[in-house]
C-alpha positions as CSV (number, residue, x, y, z in Angstrom):
1,X,129.1,102.1,88.7
2,X,127.8,98.6,90.4
3,X,124.2,99.5,89.3
4,X,125.2,100.0,85.6
5,X,127.3,96.9,85.6
6,X,123.9,95.0,87.3
7,X,121.8,97.0,84.5
8,X,124.6,95.7,81.6
9,X,124.4,92.0,82.9
10,X,120.8,92.1,82.8
11,X,120.5,93.5,79.5
12,X,123.1,90.8,78.3
13,X,120.8,88.1,79.6
14,X,117.7,89.5,78.0
15,X,119.4,89.6,75.0
16,X,120.9,85.7,75.4
17,X,117.1,85.0,76.1
18,X,115.5,87.1,73.3
19,X,117.9,85.0,71.0
20,X,117.3,81.5,71.8
21,X,113.2,82.3,72.0
22,X,113.1,84.2,69.1
23,X,115.3,81.5,67.1
24,X,113.1,79.0,68.3
25,X,109.8,81.0,67.4
26,X,111.3,81.7,63.9
27,X,112.6,78.0,63.1
28,X,109.1,76.4,64.5
29,X,107.3,78.8,62.3
30,X,109.1,78.2,59.2
31,X,108.6,74.5,59.9
32,X,105.0,75.3,60.1
33,X,104.8,76.9,57.0
34,X,107.3,73.9,55.2
35,X,104.5,71.7,56.5
36,X,102.2,73.5,54.5
37,X,104.1,73.3,51.7
38,X,103.5,69.8,51.3
39,X,99.6,70.0,50.8
40,X,100.6,72.8,47.5
41,X,102.2,69.4,46.0
42,X,100.1,68.9,42.8
43,X,99.1,64.9,42.7
44,X,100.5,64.6,39.5
45,X,104.0,65.5,40.6
46,X,103.8,62.9,43.2
47,X,102.7,60.3,40.4
48,X,105.5,61.5,38.2
49,X,107.8,61.1,41.1
50,X,106.2,57.5,42.0
51,X,106.7,56.7,38.0
52,X,110.4,57.7,38.0
53,X,110.9,55.4,41.0
54,X,109.4,52.9,39.6
55,X,111.6,53.2,36.5
56,X,115.0,53.9,37.9
57,X,116.5,56.8,39.6
58,X,114.9,60.5,40.4
59,X,115.1,63.5,38.9
60,X,118.2,64.0,41.0
61,X,121.8,65.1,40.0
62,X,122.3,63.6,36.3
63,X,118.9,62.6,35.5
64,X,116.9,64.1,32.9
65,X,115.4,67.4,33.6
66,X,111.5,67.9,33.0
67,X,110.8,70.0,30.1
68,X,108.0,72.5,29.1
69,X,105.4,73.7,31.6
70,X,106.4,70.9,34.2
71,X,109.8,72.6,34.6
72,X,107.8,75.9,35.3
73,X,105.6,74.7,38.0
74,X,108.2,72.8,39.8
75,X,110.4,76.0,39.8
76,X,107.3,78.1,40.7
77,X,106.8,75.7,43.6
78,X,109.9,75.2,44.9
79,X,112.0,78.0,44.4
80,X,114.8,78.4,47.0
81,X,113.6,75.0,48.3
82,X,115.4,71.6,48.6
83,X,113.0,68.3,48.0
84,X,113.9,64.9,48.4
85,X,112.5,61.3,48.5
86,X,113.2,58.9,50.9
87,X,112.6,55.3,50.4
88,X,111.8,52.4,52.6
89,X,115.5,51.5,52.7
90,X,116.3,55.1,54.2
91,X,117.8,56.0,50.8
92,X,117.5,59.4,49.6
93,X,116.9,60.7,46.2
94,X,116.9,64.9,45.6
95,X,114.0,65.9,43.4
96,X,114.5,69.6,43.3
97,X,118.5,70.0,42.7
98,X,118.1,72.0,39.4
99,X,115.3,74.3,40.6
100,X,115.7,74.9,44.0
101,X,118.8,74.4,46.3
102,X,120.0,70.6,46.7
103,X,119.1,68.7,49.6
104,X,121.0,67.6,52.4
105,X,121.2,63.8,52.9
106,X,120.8,62.2,55.8
107,X,122.2,58.4,57.1
108,X,119.5,56.0,57.0
109,X,119.5,55.3,60.8
110,X,118.5,59.2,61.3
111,X,115.9,58.8,58.6
112,X,114.5,55.9,60.4
113,X,114.6,57.6,63.5
114,X,112.6,60.7,62.0
115,X,110.2,58.2,60.2
116,X,108.8,57.6,63.8
117,X,108.6,60.9,65.0
118,X,107.0,62.1,61.7
119,X,103.9,59.6,62.2
120,X,103.4,60.8,65.9
121,X,100.5,63.7,65.8
122,X,101.5,67.0,67.3
123,X,103.8,69.8,66.5
124,X,105.6,70.2,63.7
125,X,109.5,68.9,64.3
126,X,112.4,70.0,62.1
127,X,116.1,69.1,61.9
128,X,118.6,71.3,61.0
129,X,121.8,70.3,58.9
130,X,124.1,70.9,56.0
131,X,124.1,70.6,52.5
132,X,126.7,69.7,50.1
133,X,127.7,73.2,49.9
134,X,128.0,73.5,53.5
135,X,124.5,75.5,53.9
136,X,122.7,74.9,56.9
137,X,119.0,74.2,56.1
138,X,115.8,73.7,58.1
139,X,114.4,70.2,57.0
140,X,111.0,69.0,57.5
141,X,109.5,64.8,56.8
142,X,106.2,63.7,56.5
143,X,104.8,61.1,54.6
144,X,103.7,61.3,51.0
145,X,100.2,60.0,50.7
146,X,99.2,57.5,48.0
147,X,102.5,55.8,47.7
148,X,102.9,52.2,47.8
149,X,104.9,49.8,49.7
150,X,107.3,49.6,47.0
151,X,107.5,53.6,46.4
152,X,108.6,56.5,48.0
153,X,106.9,56.5,51.9
154,X,108.5,60.0,52.9
155,X,109.5,63.4,51.6
156,X,111.8,65.6,53.0
157,X,111.3,69.5,52.3
158,X,113.7,72.0,53.8
159,X,115.0,75.8,53.3
160,X,118.4,77.7,54.2
161,X,118.1,79.0,57.4
162,X,120.6,82.0,56.2
163,X,117.6,84.7,55.9
164,X,116.3,83.5,59.6
165,X,119.5,83.8,60.6
166,X,120.0,87.6,59.4
167,X,116.1,88.3,60.8
168,X,117.6,87.4,64.3
169,X,121.1,89.7,63.9
170,X,119.0,92.3,63.0
171,X,116.8,91.9,65.9
172,X,119.8,91.6,68.1
173,X,121.5,94.7,66.9
174,X,118.4,96.7,67.6
175,X,118.3,95.5,70.9
176,X,121.9,96.1,71.1
177,X,121.9,99.6,70.4
178,X,118.6,100.4,72.7
179,X,120.6,98.6,75.5
180,X,123.6,101.0,75.0
181,X,121.2,103.8,74.8
182,X,119.4,102.8,78.3
183,X,122.9,102.6,79.9
184,X,124.1,105.8,78.5
185,X,120.7,107.4,80.1
186,X,121.3,105.4,82.8
187,X,124.9,106.7,83.4
188,X,123.3,110.3,83.0
189,X,120.7,110.0,85.3
190,X,121.9,107.8,88.2
191,X,124.3,110.4,89.3
192,X,121.7,113.4,90.2
193,X,119.2,110.8,91.3
194,X,122.0,108.9,93.4
195,X,123.2,112.7,94.9
196,X,119.5,113.6,95.8
197,X,118.8,109.7,97.3
198,X,122.1,110.0,99.3
199,X,121.8,113.4,100.4
200,X,119.8,112.5,103.9
201,X,123.0,110.0,104.5
202,X,125.0,113.2,104.3
203,X,123.3,115.1,106.6
204,X,123.2,112.1,109.2
205,X,127.1,112.0,108.5
206,X,127.2,116.2,109.6
207,X,124.9,115.4,112.5
208,X,127.3,112.5,113.9
209,X,130.5,114.4,113.7
210,X,128.5,117.4,115.8
211,X,127.7,114.6,118.5
212,X,130.2,114.3,121.4
213,X,129.3,113.2,125.1
214,X,128.3,116.8,125.8
215,X,125.9,116.8,123.0
216,X,123.7,113.8,122.9
217,X,120.6,115.7,122.5
218,X,121.2,116.3,118.8
219,X,118.3,114.1,116.5
220,X,118.2,112.8,113.2
221,X,115.0,113.7,111.6
222,X,112.6,110.8,112.0
223,X,111.3,110.8,108.5
224,X,114.0,111.8,105.8
225,X,111.7,110.1,103.2
226,X,113.2,106.7,102.5
227,X,112.6,103.6,104.0
228,X,116.0,102.2,104.4
229,X,117.2,105.6,105.7
230,X,114.0,106.2,108.0
231,X,115.0,102.8,109.7
232,X,118.5,104.0,109.6
233,X,117.5,107.5,111.5
234,X,115.2,105.6,113.9
235,X,117.8,103.5,115.1
236,X,120.6,105.8,115.4
237,X,117.8,108.0,117.8
238,X,117.1,105.1,119.5
239,X,121.1,104.4,120.3
240,X,121.4,107.9,121.2
241,X,118.3,108.2,123.6
242,X,120.2,105.1,125.2
243,X,123.4,106.6,125.3
244,X,122.0,110.1,126.8
245,X,119.8,108.2,129.6
246,X,123.0,106.0,130.2
247,X,125.1,109.6,130.3
248,X,122.6,110.9,132.7
249,X,122.4,108.0,135.0
250,X,126.4,108.0,135.4
251,X,126.3,111.4,136.3
252,X,123.4,111.0,138.5
253,X,125.4,107.9,140.3
254,X,128.5,109.9,140.3
255,X,126.6,112.7,142.2
256,X,124.8,110.4,144.3
257,X,128.0,108.6,145.2
258,X,129.6,112.0,145.7
259,X,126.7,113.3,148.0
260,X,126.8,109.8,149.6
261,X,130.7,110.0,150.6
262,X,130.3,113.5,151.8
263,X,127.3,112.4,154.1
264,X,128.8,109.3,155.2
265,X,132.1,111.3,156.1
266,X,129.8,114.0,158.1
267,X,128.1,111.3,160.0
268,X,131.2,109.6,160.9
269,X,133.1,112.7,161.8
270,X,130.5,113.9,164.2
271,X,131.1,110.8,166.6
272,X,134.5,110.5,165.9
273,X,134.8,114.4,166.8
274,X,132.8,113.6,170.0
275,X,135.1,110.8,171.1
276,X,138.1,112.5,170.6
277,X,136.8,115.6,172.8
278,X,136.0,113.3,175.6
279,X,139.3,111.5,175.5
280,X,141.0,114.8,175.7
281,X,139.2,115.8,178.9
282,X,140.4,112.3,180.3
283,X,143.7,113.1,179.4
284,X,143.9,116.4,181.3
285,X,144.4,114.2,184.6
286,X,143.0,114.2,188.1
287,X,141.0,117.2,187.9
288,X,138.0,114.8,186.4
289,X,135.9,113.8,189.1
290,X,134.1,110.1,189.1
291,X,130.8,111.2,188.0
292,X,132.4,112.8,185.0
293,X,134.6,110.1,184.0
294,X,131.5,107.7,184.1
295,X,129.6,110.2,182.1
296,X,132.2,110.7,179.6
297,X,132.6,107.0,179.0
298,X,128.8,106.8,178.6
299,X,128.7,109.3,176.0
300,X,131.8,107.7,174.2
301,X,130.1,104.2,174.7
302,X,127.0,106.0,173.1
303,X,129.0,107.7,169.9
304,X,130.8,104.3,169.0
305,X,127.3,102.5,169.6
306,X,126.1,105.0,166.9
307,X,128.9,104.9,164.5
308,X,129.3,101.0,164.3
309,X,125.2,100.9,163.4
310,X,125.8,103.6,160.6
311,X,129.0,101.5,159.4
312,X,126.4,98.4,159.9
313,X,123.9,100.0,157.8
314,X,126.1,101.0,155.3
315,X,127.3,97.2,154.8
316,X,123.8,96.3,154.4
317,X,122.9,99.1,151.9
318,X,126.0,97.7,149.8
319,X,124.8,94.4,149.8
320,X,121.7,95.2,148.8
321,X,122.6,97.2,145.8
322,X,125.1,94.5,144.7
323,X,122.4,91.7,144.7
324,X,120.7,90.9,148.2
325,X,121.1,87.1,149.3
326,X,117.6,86.3,150.7
327,X,116.3,83.4,152.0
328,X,112.5,83.2,150.4
329,X,109.8,81.1,152.2
330,X,106.2,81.2,152.1
331,X,105.2,83.0,154.9
332,X,102.0,85.0,155.9
333,X,102.1,88.8,156.9
334,X,99.6,88.7,159.3
335,X,101.4,86.0,161.6
336,X,104.5,88.4,161.1
337,X,102.8,91.2,162.4
338,X,101.5,89.8,165.3
339,X,104.8,88.2,166.2
340,X,106.2,91.8,166.1
341,X,102.9,93.2,168.0
342,X,104.6,93.2,171.4
343,X,107.6,94.7,170.5
344,X,106.0,97.5,168.5
345,X,103.9,98.3,171.5
346,X,106.8,98.4,173.9
347,X,108.7,101.2,171.0
348,X,105.3,103.2,170.9
349,X,105.5,103.6,174.4
350,X,102.0,105.7,175.4
351,X,101.1,106.1,171.8
352,X,97.7,104.2,170.6
353,X,98.7,101.6,168.4
354,X,96.2,99.7,166.1
355,X,96.4,96.3,164.1
356,X,94.3,95.2,162.0
357,X,95.0,92.0,159.9
358,X,91.7,90.9,159.2
359,X,91.3,91.5,155.5
360,X,94.2,89.2,154.9
361,X,94.2,86.6,157.2
362,X,95.0,83.8,154.7
363,X,97.2,85.9,152.2
364,X,101.0,84.2,151.8
365,X,103.8,85.9,150.2
366,X,107.5,84.8,149.3
367,X,110.0,86.6,151.5
368,X,112.6,86.3,154.1
369,X,111.1,87.0,157.7
370,X,114.0,88.5,159.3
371,X,114.2,91.3,156.6
372,X,110.7,91.8,156.3
373,X,110.3,92.5,160.1
374,X,113.5,94.9,159.8
375,X,111.1,96.8,157.1
376,X,108.3,97.1,159.2
377,X,110.3,98.1,162.3
378,X,111.9,100.8,160.4
379,X,108.6,101.9,159.1
380,X,107.4,101.8,162.6
381,X,110.0,103.1,164.1
382,X,109.9,106.4,161.7
383,X,106.1,106.8,162.9
384,X,107.2,106.8,166.3
385,X,109.9,109.4,166.0
386,X,107.3,111.6,163.9
387,X,104.5,111.5,166.5
388,X,103.7,113.2,169.8
389,X,104.6,110.9,172.8
390,X,101.0,111.0,174.3
391,X,99.0,112.3,171.7
392,X,100.2,110.0,169.3
393,X,98.4,107.2,167.2
394,X,99.9,105.1,164.8
395,X,97.6,101.9,162.7
396,X,99.3,99.1,161.0
397,X,96.8,97.4,158.6
398,X,97.0,94.2,156.2
399,X,95.0,93.7,153.3
400,X,95.4,92.3,149.6
401,X,95.0,94.7,146.6
402,X,94.9,92.5,143.4
403,X,97.9,90.1,143.4
404,X,99.6,92.4,146.1
405,X,99.7,92.1,149.9
406,X,99.5,95.5,151.5
407,X,101.2,96.3,154.6
408,X,100.4,100.1,155.3
409,X,101.7,102.0,158.6
410,X,99.9,105.0,159.0
411,X,100.3,107.9,161.9
412,X,98.9,111.2,163.0
413,X,102.1,113.3,163.0
414,X,102.8,116.5,161.4
415,X,103.4,115.0,158.0
416,X,105.7,115.3,155.0
417,X,105.2,118.2,152.4
418,X,104.4,116.8,148.9
419,X,107.5,118.2,147.4
420,X,109.6,116.5,149.6
421,X,107.8,113.0,149.7
422,X,110.2,111.9,146.8
423,X,113.2,112.6,148.7
424,X,112.7,110.5,151.8
425,X,114.3,107.6,150.3
426,X,117.2,108.9,149.6
427,X,120.4,107.9,151.7
428,X,121.1,110.2,154.4
429,X,118.0,112.3,153.8
430,X,116.5,114.1,157.1
431,X,113.5,116.1,157.2
432,X,114.3,116.9,160.4
433,X,118.1,117.3,161.6
434,X,118.2,117.8,164.7
435,X,115.3,115.4,166.0
436,X,117.2,112.7,163.8
437,X,120.4,113.2,165.7
438,X,118.6,112.9,169.2
439,X,117.3,109.6,168.0
440,X,120.4,108.7,166.7
441,X,119.4,108.3,163.0
442,X,121.1,108.8,159.8
443,X,118.8,109.0,157.5
444,X,119.5,105.4,156.3
445,X,116.6,103.6,157.4
446,X,113.7,104.3,154.7
447,X,116.6,103.7,151.8
448,X,117.3,100.4,153.7
449,X,113.7,99.5,153.6
450,X,113.0,100.4,150.0
451,X,115.9,98.3,148.9
452,X,114.5,95.2,150.8
453,X,111.1,95.7,149.6
454,X,112.2,96.1,145.9
455,X,114.4,92.7,146.6
456,X,111.2,90.8,147.4
457,X,109.5,92.2,144.0
458,X,107.9,94.9,145.9
459,X,107.8,98.6,146.6
460,X,107.1,101.1,149.4
461,X,104.8,104.3,148.9
462,X,104.2,107.2,150.6
463,X,100.9,109.1,151.1
464,X,99.9,112.0,153.4
465,X,96.8,111.7,155.7
466,X,93.7,113.7,155.5
467,X,93.7,117.1,155.6
468,X,97.6,117.0,155.0
469,X,98.0,115.5,158.5
470,X,100.3,112.1,159.1
471,X,102.0,110.1,156.9
472,X,101.2,106.6,155.3
473,X,103.9,104.2,154.4
474,X,102.4,101.3,152.2
475,X,104.7,98.0,151.7
476,X,103.3,96.1,148.5
477,X,104.6,92.2,148.1
478,X,103.6,90.0,145.4
479,X,101.1,87.3,146.4
480,X,102.4,83.4,146.6
C-alpha cells in the first residue's frame, strides 16, 4: 500500500506538471498563431480604421457597421476573434465587436507597459484578461505598421481561452484514466511480485527460529538472488560464524579451566599428602630416630618448596593472562645470553654446551631483561631435563631472520613426536610423567615461556631435530 501511495503521489505530481507545461505550450502556440493573424490583415482595412480614427470613433459599439463585401471580409478574417485599436494615449477602441467577440479593455498604464514589451524582439508575449461578459481571452498586442503619430499605434487581437482549456481538461481526463488503470494494475501485480521477492526473507525467518545455542552451524543461503537480502544473509552468516567461534572458545575455555583446576588440585594434593604422611610418622612418638627425623623434615621441606614454586607459577600465569606488566627497554640478546652463560653451563653439568651469537651481535630488541632470562632458563632447563647427563649436547644460537631476532635452543635428546608438539605448551602437560616429577616440574614452564614471549610481541616455535632425534625450541622477538 505504501508503494501504491508513492506511485499515486508521483502520478499526481506528473499530472500537475503536465497540466502547467501543456497549458503554457498551448497558450504560447496560440499566441504565435494570433501573431501570424496580424500579417493577414489587409492594408485597406488598416486605412479604413485609420480614417475612422481621424473622423471620430471607430466601429466599436454604437458605430455604424460596414456594409457589403467589407463586412463579409471582416467577419471571415476575424470570426471568433476580438480586435481593438489602442491610440497613443492608451485608449482602446473595439474594432470587431459586431463580427467576432468583444475585446477586453485594459487600463492605459497596462497598455503602456505592454507597448514597451511589444517593441522588444524575441518570443511572442501574451496577456490573459476578461472581456465585458467575463470570458477569459488570450491577447497579443503589436504595433500597426503605417500609422502616423496621431493615428493608432497598437492593435490588440485576442481569442477566448475556452477551447484551449477544454483541450487541457480532456488531456487530464485521459491521463487520470490511465493513472487509475496503472494503479489498479500495480495493485494486482504488486502482491504476487512482493510475495516472490520476500520469500527469501520468510526462509531466513524460519532459519532464525531453528537457530539456538546448540545449532549455530545453521547458515543462510549465500546468494538468495536479491542484492539487499544477499547482504543481509552475508551479515547474518558472519554473525553466526562469530557466535559459533565465541561459543566454541567459551566451551574450550571452560574445558581448559576444568582441566586446569583438576591438574592444579592434583599437583597440590601430592605434596600435601606427602607432608601429611611425614607428620603422622612424626606424631607416633619416640620410636623415630634422629636420622629418620631429619630425613622426614628434609622431605617435607622439599615438598613445601615444590608446592610453593607451583603456587608462584600459577600466580605468574594468572598475571600473564590478565595482561603482563613488563618493563620494556632496548637490549641486545647476545649480551643477555653471555650474562647467562656461566649459569647455563652449571645447569648443564657434564653436557656439552655451545653458544653461538656471531650472527647477530648488534641485534636489539625491546624487552624485559628478567622475563627474557626466565624464558631462556626455562627452555634450557627443559633441554637439560631431556638429554643424557654425559652424552647430551645443547646448542644456543642467536640469529636474525627478517625483522625478528631468533634465539634457538636445540638438544640431542629423544625428541618429541610430531603429534605431541602442539600440546607441550599446554598447562600441566608432561610428556614423561615420572621424570617430570623427579625433577620437580609441574608442566608449567613452557606455558609460562610462551606467555612471556607473546607479551613481547613474539612467539616460541618447536621443531624436531634431524632424523627425529632431539628438539629445537626457537624464540622469535621483534627487532627494535
